[in-house]
N, C-alpha and C positions, 0 to 999 in steps of 0.2 A: 504494500500500499504506500503510495508516494506521498501521502499527507498524514501527519500525526497531530492530533489535537490534544491539548492538555491545559491544565489550569483551573479545572473546575473544582468545586468544593461546596461546603456548608457555610452560609453566611446569613447574618440577620438582615432583616428588611432595612433598607437604607444604606447598606454596606455596599462594598466594591469587590469586584474580581476582574483579573485580566486573563483571558484565554489566549493561548498561542496555537498557531497552525504552522508547523514546521514542514517543509517540502524536502524530499529526498527523491533523487532519480528524475526530477523535473525541475526546470528553471522557472520559478514562480513568477518572475517578471513577465513571462510569456502568456499568463493566464489572467482571467478575472477570478478572484478568490471571493467566495461567499460563505456566510455563516447562516446555518439553519438550525432550528430547534424543534424537538418533539416532546411535548408535555404527556403525561399519562393519559391514555384514552383519547388522544388528539392526533390529528395528522401533523406530519412534519410541516413547518412553515418557515418562510424566509425571514431573515433577521437584518442582514446587512451584506454589502458587497463592495469590492474595491477593484478598480481597473488600474493596473500598474502605470500604463501610459497616461500621463496627465493626472494621475492621483485622484481620479473621479470616484466619489463614493455615493452610495444609495442606501437609505434605511427604511425599514418598516416604520409606519407611523407610531406604533406603540413604543418604539425604543429611541425615537428621535429626541435628542437633547440629553439622553442618558447614556447611550452607548457610542463608542467612537471606534471606528475600524482604521487600522494604520498598517504600514508595512516597513519592513527593514530588509533592504536589499542585501547587505552584507551577511545577514543571518538566514536569508531566504525564507523569511518567516512573516506571517501576517498576524496581527494581534486584534483582539476585541476587548477594549476596555469598557467595563460595565459598572456604571455608577448608579446610585439611588435605586438599588435593586428592590424589586417587588416580589411578593410571594407568587404572582402569576408569571414571573420570569423562570420559575422553576422548570427544568427541562434537561433533556440531553441535547448538548449542543454539538453540532457537526460542522466541519469546514469542508469545502468542496472547490474544485478547479474546473473553470470553463475555458476552453480554447477559443471561444467566440471573441467577437470585438465589442459588442454592446452588453452592458450589464443586464442580466436577467434575474428575475425572481422565481423562475420556474425550475424546479428540480431536474427535469428531463434534459435541460441544456448543459448540465454540469457532467463532465467526463470522469472525474476522479473524486472519490470521497474518502475522508479519514474516518477512523473510529470515533464514536462520540465521547464526550466528556460530561459528567453529570454536574449540574448546577442545582443547588437546593437552596432556597431562600425561605428561612423562617420567619413567620409573622409575630 
């Protein structure tokens, strides 16, 4: 698996976590990297994405102003800084890579997926 997501954990509501998505065997700068999440009993949903060229970002409305996606070229890694966490942010978070040019919120456009990392926010 060319993507490895980590950084999840248990945090109280209002707290912060930073997730990392490290790439191996692919050059992350050639991809759009997205974060998705899946809460218990719900479908996996789009959270945020970044296009390396131009640093263009896109966020789901529910996380705007709280989450920030960023990249580190030297580390071949994308981060998701999550602040002001809420109980409803509890989910397994996945990162994925898309070889396309335009940012997509649709899972089927992503070519590679990492394993998930659990984020649990206690209220």
